[in-house]
N, C-alpha and C positions, 0 to 999 in steps of 0.2 A: 502404524504404519499402514497405509491404504491397502485395501484387498488385493488390487493388483499389483502392487510391491512385493506382498506377501507370495504371489505365486510366481513372480520372478525369482524371489530368494530361494523358494523351495524348489523350483526347476534347476538353478544354479547349484544349490546344495546338493541336490538327486545327482545331477552330472557329476559335480566334483568327488562324491561318495564312490560312484562308479569307476571316474577315472582313477582315483586312488588304489580301488580294490585292482583293478587291471594292472596299474603298475606294480603293486605289489605281488600280485601272481606271476606277470611278465617276469619281474627279477628273479622269483623261486624258481621259475621253470628255466632259466638262462643259467642261474648257478647250481642246479640239480646235476650231480655226477650222473654219467650213464655207463657206472663200471657194473653195475649188478641187475639181475631181474628185478628186485625190489625198488632199484632206483628207477628203471626203466618204467615200471609201473606208473610209479608218482609222477613221472615227466608226462605220461600219459592221461594220467587223472588231472594233472596240472594244465595239460593241453585242452582236457574238454571244458574245464572251469572256465579257463581264457577264453573260449567260443562263447559259454554262455554269457561271461561278463561283457564280452564285445556286444552281444545283442541287447544286453540291458544298457550299456554303454550308446550305442546307437540309438536305442529308444530315448534315452535321457537326452541326449543332443539333439535329436528332435524335438522332443517337448521342449527345450531350452529355446530353440530356433523360434517355435512357432510362440511361446510366451514373449519372446524378444520383440518378434514382429508385432504382437499384438501392444506390446507397450509403446512402440515406437509409433506405430498407427496413432494411439492415443495420444502420445505427445504430439505429433503432427497436427491432429485435430484441435488440441487445446492451444498450440503455438497458431493455429489459425486464427482462432477465438481472440486470443490476446492481440494479434495484430488487427483485426477487425474492430476491437476495442480502444486502439490508441487516438482515432480521430475524435470519439467521445470525451475520453479524457483531455484532450488537447483542447476542445471546444468548452468543456467546465473551466479548465484552468485559465482559460482567455477570458471567460466570464467572471470568475472569481476577481482576476487581475482589475477588469475593469469596475467593479463593485469595489475594491479596494481602494483603488486609485481615487474615486468617487469620496469615500470614507477620508482618506487620508487628506485630500481637497477640503472637506467641511472640516476637519480637524484642524487643519493649518489656517484655514480663516478663521476658526475660534481663537487659535493663538494670536491673532491681530485684533481681536476684541480687547484684549489686555492692554496692547499698546494704544488703541485707541481710547480707552479710558484713560490710562495714563497722561496722555496729551490734552485731553481735556480737563484734566483736574488743575483748573486756576492757574494755567499758565507755569506749570512746574510746583505749584504749592499744594504738598499732597494733603493738608490739613484744610484746604478750601473744599467745599462739597460740590459735586458738579451740579450746572445749570439742568433745570427743567429739560431745557432741548437737548442736552447732551445726554441725559438719561433717556430721553424718549428717542432718539437716534441710535444708542446702544441697544437698546430694547428692540428696536426694529430690527436690527441687524441680527440680534440674538435669535428673534422670533422667525426671521428667515432662514436661518441656518438651522433651528429646530425643525422647520416644515421640511429643508432639504434632507434632514437627517431621517425623519419621519417616512417621507417618500422612499429613501434609501433602505430603510428597515423592511419595508414592505416588498419593494424589489428583491431584495435578498431573500426573504422569506418565499416568495414566489419562486425563486430560482433555487429553492431547498438548501440555501445556505444560512441554517440556524444561528450559528455561532456569529456570524457577521451579521444577522439581522438583530440579534441579541445588543450587540455592542453599538449598532445605529440607533437602537430603538433607548439604550440608557442613554446615549449621548443627547436625542432627541428630548428626553425627559429633564436632562439637567438644564439644557440649553432653554426647554420652556419653563423651567422655575425662574431661571436667572431673568429671562425676558419679561416674566410678568410681574417680577419684584422690581425691576427697573422701570416697567410702566406706571405702577403704581408711584416709584419715587418722582417721574415726570410729570404727573397730575397735578 
């Protein structure tokens, strides 16, 4: 529990304790019979204790009000900071969304590579090897997508989105390897 919370808890506990004492003394005073000298002495003693307790209760109440006011001021200050920080969070979310859209776009185009490779495989004959021109075309596409992924990794790193930068860099490396293998097959 933070220190300010413990001060609030302590002040509330002190007030509650004094209020309990006041209630107990007040009940005793009201129930004390007034039929003998001893009872009257006890009633006067309780009345003095009630007066002392009332003073302590008032002090504890003032302390509680002060601590509450401080806690409220701290909460308002924190609330102001939260509200002021919201635009920065929104801006970061927007930037992340832009970068994620780019990564999704690159990944989507990688998916079309598979279709492109299948269409070029000897008119539907999966056993026929691709032509060197087909391999070169797919290699160029893979290498272009690799360059986009590499640029995205750099942009994400500059924007301090390390997880996204790592994903984009990984995609770049895979596409680079595929593009180089296809380039060799196309020569």
